[in-house]
Every structure is written in structure tokens, then in C-alpha cells.
C-alpha positions in Angstrom: 115.2 -64.7 140.1 117.1 -62.2 139.7 117.3 -59.9 143.5 118.6 -57.1 142.3 117.5 -55.6 139.2 119.5 -53.8 136.5 117.9 -50.9 134.1 120.4 -47.7 132.7 119.1 -44.5 132.4 121.1 -42.6 130.5 124.5 -42.1 132.4 122.8 -44.0 135.4 122.5 -48.2 136.3 119.1 -48.0 138.7 120.2 -50.6 141.2 117.2 -52.0 142.8 116.1 -54.1 145.8 114.2 -57.0 144.5 112.8 -59.0 147.1 110.1 -57.6 147.9 108.1 -60.7 149.7 110.8 -61.1 152.0 111.0 -57.2 153.0 114.0 -57.3 151.4 116.6 -58.9 153.7 119.3 -60.2 152.4 120.5 -63.7 152.0 123.5 -64.6 149.9 122.5 -64.4 146.4 121.3 -61.1 146.5 124.2 -59.6 149.0 126.2 -61.4 145.9 124.0 -59.6 143.1 124.2 -56.1 144.6 128.2 -56.6 144.1 128.1 -57.5 140.6 125.5 -54.6 139.9 128.4 -52.4 141.7 130.6 -53.5 139.6 129.4 -53.0 136.8 129.1 -49.4 137.5 133.2 -49.5 137.8 133.6 -51.2 134.6 131.0 -49.6 132.1 132.6 -45.8 131.5 128.9 -45.9 129.5 128.0 -45.1 132.9 128.8 -42.6 135.5 126.2 -43.0 138.6 124.6 -44.6 140.5 121.7 -45.6 142.4 120.1 -47.4 144.8 116.3 -48.3 146.2 114.1 -51.0 146.2 111.4 -52.4 144.7 108.3 -53.1 147.0 107.3 -51.3 150.4 110.7 -51.5 152.6 113.8 -50.8 151.4 115.6 -54.2 153.5 115.0 -54.8 156.8 118.2 -56.2 156.7 120.4 -59.6 156.0 118.8 -62.9 156.7 120.6 -64.2 159.6 119.2 -67.5 159.5 121.2 -67.8 156.1 124.1 -65.5 156.2 125.0 -66.0 159.2 125.9 -70.2 158.4 127.9 -68.5 155.3 129.8 -66.7 157.6 130.9 -69.0 159.5 131.4 -71.5 157.5 134.2 -69.0 156.7 132.8 -66.4 153.8 132.8 -63.2 153.5 129.7 -61.4 152.3 130.9 -60.2 148.9 132.7 -62.2 146.8 136.8 -60.6 146.7 137.6 -60.1 142.7 134.4 -57.6 142.2 133.4 -54.0 144.2 131.7 -54.7 148.0 129.2 -52.1 148.6 129.9 -51.8 151.5 134.1 -50.4 150.9 135.5 -52.5 153.9 136.8 -55.2 150.7 137.4 -56.5 147.8 137.7 -54.2 144.5 137.5 -50.2 145.6 134.2 -48.2 144.0 135.4 -44.9 142.8 132.0 -43.9 140.8 129.1 -42.4 143.1 126.1 -43.7 144.3 122.9 -42.4 145.5 120.9 -44.6 148.1 116.9 -43.6 147.8 115.2 -45.1 151.0 111.7 -46.0 151.7 109.9 -48.2 155.2 112.3 -50.5 156.9 116.1 -49.4 156.5 117.3 -51.5 158.5 121.4 -52.3 159.2 122.8 -53.3 156.7 120.8 -50.3 155.6 122.0 -47.8 157.4 125.6 -49.3 156.6 124.9 -49.0 152.4 123.5 -45.2 153.5 127.5 -44.8 155.2 129.3 -46.1 152.4 127.2 -44.2 149.7 127.3 -41.1 148.7 124.2 -38.9 148.9 120.7 -40.4 150.7 117.6 -39.3 150.0 114.8 -40.7 152.5 110.1 -40.9 152.2 109.2 -39.4 155.4 107.6 -41.9 156.3 111.2 -43.8 157.0 111.7 -45.9 159.8 115.9 -46.4 160.4 117.7 -48.9 162.8 121.2 -50.3 163.5 119.2 -53.5 165.6 121.8 -56.1 166.0 122.9 -55.4 169.5 119.5 -56.6 170.0 120.1 -60.4 168.5 123.3 -60.9 170.4 125.9 -59.8 167.6 127.0 -55.9 166.7 127.3 -54.0 163.2 130.1 -55.5 161.6 129.6 -53.9 157.6 131.0 -50.6 158.6 128.7 -48.8 161.1 131.1 -48.7 164.1 133.4 -47.4 161.3 131.2 -45.0 159.9 128.6 -44.0 161.9 130.7 -41.7 164.0 133.0 -40.5 161.2 129.8 -38.8 159.0 127.4 -38.5 162.9 129.2 -37.7 165.7 129.8 -40.0 168.8 127.3 -39.2 170.4 124.6 -39.5 167.5 126.0 -42.9 166.6 126.2 -44.3 170.2 123.1 -43.3 170.6 121.6 -45.4 168.1 124.7 -48.6 168.1 124.1 -49.2 172.0 120.5 -49.3 172.3 119.5 -50.3 168.7 116.3 -47.8 168.8 114.1 -47.0 166.5 114.2 -43.5 164.9 112.8 -41.4 161.7 113.7 -39.6 158.9 113.7 -36.6 160.6 116.3 -37.6 163.6 118.7 -39.0 160.2 117.7 -36.3 158.8 119.4 -34.0 162.2 122.2 -36.1 162.7 123.0 -36.6 159.3 122.7 -39.6 158.1 120.6 -38.8 154.9 120.7 -35.2 153.2 117.6 -34.5 152.5 113.4 -35.7 153.1 110.6 -36.2 150.7 107.3 -36.0 151.1 107.0 -38.0 147.7 108.8 -40.3 145.5 112.3 -41.1 146.9 113.2 -42.8 143.9 112.4 -40.2 141.3 114.3 -37.3 143.9 117.2 -39.6 144.3 116.9 -40.0 140.7 116.9 -36.1 139.8 120.3 -36.0 141.7 121.9 -39.0 140.2 120.8 -36.8 136.6 122.9 -34.2 138.1 126.2 -35.9 139.1 125.8 -37.2 135.6 125.5 -34.5 133.6 129.3 -33.3 135.3 132.6 -33.9 134.4 133.5 -37.7 134.8 136.4 -37.5 135.1 136.7 -34.7 137.5 133.2 -36.4 139.7 135.4 -39.7 140.5 138.5 -37.1 141.5 136.3 -35.5 143.7 135.0 -38.2 145.2 138.9 -40.1 145.1 140.1 -37.1 147.3 137.3 -36.7 149.6 138.0 -40.0 150.3 141.3 -39.8 150.7 141.0 -37.3 153.4 138.9 -39.4 155.6 140.5 -42.8 155.5 144.4 -41.7 155.3 144.5 -38.2 156.8 144.2 -34.4 155.3 148.0 -34.5 154.2 147.5 -37.8 152.0 144.6 -36.1 150.2 146.3 -32.6 149.8 149.3 -34.5 148.5 146.9 -35.5 145.1 145.4 -32.2 145.0 147.7 -30.2 142.0 148.7 -33.8 140.9 144.7 -34.4 140.5 144.8 -31.5 138.9 147.6 -31.3 136.2 145.8 -34.4 135.5 142.5 -33.4 134.4 143.4 -30.5 132.4 145.6 -32.4 130.6 141.9 -33.8 129.6 139.6 -33.3 126.5 136.5 -32.2 129.4 138.1 -29.6 130.9 138.9 -28.5 127.4 135.1 -28.7 126.9 134.4 -26.7 129.6 136.2 -23.4 128.9 135.1 -23.7 125.9 131.4 -23.9 127.0 132.7 -21.0 130.0 133.8 -18.6 127.3 131.0 -19.6 124.5 127.9 -19.9 126.8 126.4 -22.6 126.7 126.2 -26.0 128.6 128.9 -27.9 128.5 129.0 -32.0 127.5 131.3 -33.8 128.5 133.0 -37.4 127.7 134.4 -38.8 130.4 138.3 -38.3 129.2 
């Protein structure tokens, strides 16, 4: 049985958490399949954006600690080293954007996946929690690194150190998520993913990479890459198409070349 579904719609790869009978709790196989899905997104030139969502009522209840903890104690990593790491801590880096759509419970690794990806849409009834502290451990998938970057020190510590649950309104207030929807977060997430996929792929990837460089290596490193990246993009077919579409007053059709 596959625990991550994959479906291509246009230029978007839909990646669905598919262990609903266990509230989509991640076991070792599910972690590996998620990494394989992200690697497919990265390697397929036809794919321009990913949408991470869930089947069933809940995004994920977190890690299946009984199985995953045993694997970690044996020295195994969460994701294969030769694949893209969905948490962007180790392994291959991701250069294509991913939108996350959440509902139900979004616990532990759910928040870390939101923080490691780019845009998140949540249903109004979503319940969030970084609850590792209640299990005698601490978040090890990036929350201690990114939560304060995204949401501010006080907001991050409020939930990292207490393990308290919080709702979608609070997640929006602190900047963890970008939109709340009364309808399907998957449908809204797909709308956003399609909008991204309709833009110039090389420009999208350059924007994502430069913004990440600013956070990881500092604004000087990002600044130094601005003009070299721009000059490379200006020589692309997509840049010429962008200019022609402007002059001809029509929508641009980008090829990622």
C-alpha cells in the first residue's frame, strides 16, 4: 500500500498523505514515500509546483513515534540522503515551490512541514500543536530553527515550550499560515499552486532560491546573487516571451526555458 498518493494536474504535483486510518501519522515508509514524491517534483521538468494535502479528516497527528523512534535509535535518518528532504534540513535541496493545505489535526511534523514549505492554507477548524515537549523530547524537524523566524520569538516559544494547541485564527495571527478557508483548503491550495505554475518557472525558482539564500546565508549573499541571476534569466526564452506578451498585450505562455 502507498501512504503518499501522487497525481499530476497540469504542471502541479498533488502529494496526498494517505494513512487516514492512523490519522496520517507518519511511519518510516510514509516518510520515505514523501521524500520520493518531493524528488519527483524536483526532477520532472514538466512539474512547476507541488501541493501537499491529506486524505481523510486530519492532515497528520504527527510521527508514529513507536516505529520512527526505534528507527532513529538505530542511526537512521527520517529521509533517504539521496532524495529531497521535505523538511529541508539534510539531503537534496528543493528549488520548486510547494503549497500546503491542512485541515483537522496538524501536529508536530505538520507544523514543521508548513515551516519548511512556502504557502499554507488551512480550514477554519484546523487544530495545530507542537507537542513534542509533552512526550519528553523536543521538535527535531526544524521547528526550533524556523518557528521563531516565521512567527517571532515570543510566539514560537509560547507553543514550543508549552505544547499547547492553537486554532487556525491564531495560526494566521502569528503568520504560520497565510489563509483560512471555510471551504476546502485543497481547492484553494490548488488555485494558488496553479497560479504559481502559470508564471515563468525559472523566475519562480530564482525568487524562491534568492529568498532562501537571504535567510540561510544573509542578505549580502542574496544581494550578490541578484544581478548574476537576473542576467541569466534575461537570456532565457521565457524572458523574451514575457516581453513579447507585454508588447502584444496578451497572456504569456512560459516553457521553463
